Residue frames relative to the residue before (quaternion, step in Angstrom):
aa qw qx qy qz dx dy dz
X 1.0000 0.0000 0.0000 0.0000 0.00 0.00 0.00
X 0.6414 0.5266 -0.3277 0.4516 3.57 1.02 -0.82
X 0.6286 0.5342 -0.3357 0.4547 3.58 1.01 -0.79
X 0.6459 0.5158 -0.3156 0.4660 3.59 0.98 -0.85
X 0.6556 0.5033 -0.3120 0.4686 3.58 0.95 -0.86
X 0.6398 0.5196 -0.3250 0.4637 3.57 1.01 -0.80
X 0.6575 0.5034 -0.3070 0.4691 3.58 0.96 -0.88
X 0.6417 0.5096 -0.3238 0.4730 3.58 1.00 -0.79
X 0.6346 0.5275 -0.3263 0.4611 3.58 1.01 -0.76
X 0.6508 0.4996 -0.3090 0.4810 3.58 0.98 -0.84
X 0.6371 0.5218 -0.3218 0.4672 3.58 0.99 -0.83
X 0.6471 0.5255 -0.3131 0.4550 3.54 0.95 -0.89
X 0.6503 0.5057 -0.3166 0.4703 3.59 0.94 -0.84
X 0.6448 0.5243 -0.3153 0.4582 3.58 0.97 -0.86
X 0.6554 0.5018 -0.3099 0.4719 3.58 0.93 -0.90
X 0.6443 0.5221 -0.3269 0.4532 3.60 0.95 -0.82
X 0.6540 0.5069 -0.3146 0.4652 3.58 0.94 -0.84
X 0.6613 0.4952 -0.3099 0.4706 3.57 0.93 -0.86
X 0.6267 0.5418 -0.3265 0.4551 3.55 1.03 -0.80
X 0.6566 0.5099 -0.3127 0.4595 3.59 0.92 -0.88
X 0.6458 0.5110 -0.3199 0.4685 3.58 1.00 -0.83
X 0.6563 0.5116 -0.3093 0.4603 3.57 0.93 -0.93
X 0.6654 0.5133 -0.3054 0.4477 3.57 0.89 -0.93
X 0.6923 0.4660 -0.2923 0.4671 3.59 0.96 -0.76
X 0.7046 0.4630 -0.2668 0.4669 3.60 1.06 -0.69
X 0.6765 0.5272 -0.2958 0.4206 3.55 1.04 -0.76
X 0.4004 -0.6992 0.5436 0.2353 3.50 -1.21 0.55
X 0.7841 -0.3146 0.2370 0.4796 3.55 -1.23 -0.37
X 0.6228 0.5731 -0.3526 0.3993 3.60 1.02 -0.69
X 0.6921 0.4626 -0.2778 0.4794 3.57 1.17 -0.46
X 0.3402 0.7795 -0.4744 0.2271 3.57 1.27 0.15
X 0.6544 0.5114 -0.3151 0.4592 3.58 0.96 -0.85
X 0.6555 0.4986 -0.3096 0.4752 3.57 0.94 -0.86
X 0.6311 0.5366 -0.3275 0.4544 3.54 1.01 -0.82
X 0.6666 0.4966 -0.3066 0.4636 3.58 0.93 -0.85
X 0.6276 0.5158 -0.3392 0.4743 3.61 1.03 -0.71
X 0.6457 0.5056 -0.3163 0.4769 3.57 0.99 -0.81
X 0.6392 0.5288 -0.3192 0.4582 3.56 0.95 -0.86
X 0.6579 0.5061 -0.2988 0.4710 3.58 0.97 -0.87
X 0.6623 0.4997 -0.3004 0.4706 3.56 0.95 -0.88
X 0.6385 0.5222 -0.3133 0.4706 3.55 1.03 -0.79
X 0.6316 0.5288 -0.3228 0.4661 3.57 1.02 -0.79
X 0.6596 0.4952 -0.3012 0.4785 3.59 0.97 -0.88
X 0.6364 0.5285 -0.3203 0.4616 3.57 1.02 -0.81
X 0.6424 0.5149 -0.3164 0.4712 3.59 0.98 -0.82
X 0.6545 0.5092 -0.3106 0.4646 3.59 0.96 -0.88
X 0.6576 0.5025 -0.3079 0.4692 3.58 0.95 -0.87
X 0.6332 0.5285 -0.3210 0.4654 3.57 1.00 -0.82
X 0.6536 0.5019 -0.3083 0.4752 3.59 0.95 -0.86
X 0.6293 0.5266 -0.3295 0.4671 3.61 1.02 -0.78
X 0.6626 0.5030 -0.3024 0.4653 3.58 0.92 -0.90
X 0.6327 0.5316 -0.3267 0.4586 3.56 1.02 -0.79
X 0.6688 0.4889 -0.2967 0.4750 3.58 0.91 -0.93
X 0.6419 0.5250 -0.3180 0.4595 3.57 0.99 -0.84
X 0.6558 0.5027 -0.3111 0.4696 3.60 0.93 -0.85
X 0.6492 0.5181 -0.3167 0.4580 3.57 0.96 -0.83
X 0.6457 0.5108 -0.3177 0.4704 3.60 0.96 -0.84
X 0.6581 0.5195 -0.3051 0.4515 3.56 0.96 -0.90
X 0.6527 0.5012 -0.3146 0.4731 3.59 0.94 -0.85
X 0.6504 0.5122 -0.3210 0.4600 3.59 0.91 -0.86
X 0.6476 0.5183 -0.3168 0.4601 3.57 0.98 -0.85
X 0.6595 0.5078 -0.3015 0.4650 3.58 0.95 -0.88
X 0.6369 0.5169 -0.3276 0.4689 3.59 1.00 -0.79
X 0.6571 0.4994 -0.3129 0.4700 3.60 0.93 -0.85
X 0.6446 0.5176 -0.3209 0.4622 3.59 0.96 -0.86
X 0.6586 0.5046 -0.3039 0.4683 3.57 0.95 -0.89
X 0.6459 0.5182 -0.3150 0.4637 3.58 0.93 -0.89
X 0.6450 0.5202 -0.3133 0.4639 3.58 0.95 -0.87
X 0.6642 0.5026 -0.3062 0.4609 3.57 0.94 -0.90
X 0.6653 0.5075 -0.3093 0.4519 3.59 0.87 -0.96
X 0.6729 0.4847 -0.3028 0.4697 3.61 0.94 -0.81
X 0.6926 0.4726 -0.2727 0.4718 3.58 1.09 -0.67
X 0.7903 0.1931 -0.0812 0.5758 3.60 1.16 -0.57
X 0.0084 -0.8605 0.5090 0.0186 3.62 0.66 1.03
X 0.6947 0.4799 -0.3055 0.4403 3.62 0.85 -0.84
X 0.6175 0.5257 -0.3476 0.4706 3.57 1.04 -0.68
X 0.6459 0.5277 -0.3108 0.4558 3.55 1.02 -0.86
X 0.6467 0.5033 -0.3176 0.4770 3.59 0.95 -0.85
X 0.6496 0.5262 -0.3141 0.4500 3.58 0.98 -0.84
X 0.6639 0.4893 -0.3022 0.4780 3.57 0.92 -0.89
X 0.6440 0.5167 -0.3259 0.4605 3.61 0.94 -0.84
X 0.6557 0.5030 -0.3151 0.4667 3.59 0.97 -0.84
X 0.6426 0.5229 -0.3200 0.4596 3.58 0.98 -0.82
X 0.6558 0.5021 -0.3073 0.4726 3.58 0.92 -0.89
X 0.6522 0.5076 -0.3166 0.4656 3.60 0.94 -0.85
X 0.6449 0.5177 -0.3201 0.4622 3.57 0.97 -0.82
X 0.6751 0.4953 -0.2970 0.4591 3.59 0.87 -0.95
X 0.6486 0.5037 -0.3221 0.4710 3.60 0.95 -0.82
X 0.6463 0.5164 -0.3177 0.4634 3.57 0.96 -0.84
X 0.6543 0.5093 -0.3102 0.4650 3.57 0.96 -0.86
X 0.6631 0.5019 -0.3072 0.4627 3.59 0.94 -0.86
X 0.6767 0.4973 -0.2993 0.4529 3.58 0.92 -0.86
X 0.6755 0.4674 -0.3130 0.4767 3.60 0.94 -0.75
X 0.6082 0.5540 -0.3508 0.4474 3.59 1.09 -0.54
X 0.6404 0.5352 -0.3174 0.4502 3.55 1.05 -0.80
X 0.6524 0.5235 -0.3162 0.4476 3.58 1.03 -0.72
X 0.6561 0.5341 -0.3179 0.4280 3.61 1.09 -0.64
């Protein structure tokens, strides 16, 4: 999700730069096109902000769910963490051999 938000942010910056170039190069006859671009850019910014807020809410919810689970099942969590650490250690030492 973060990668998508980053790509959307880059796209938004690119569109803004192109819009600024068009606005500076275009004459009065392009005023209507400029306004349509401005409107589309505004909608894109709003959608991007909505996606950002949605992603933030989702991450917060997942963190709370995880915290609740860990507090409710501490020994299972310790066991899983130990298993993951053991497997990672085994994989890393195997790569060195």
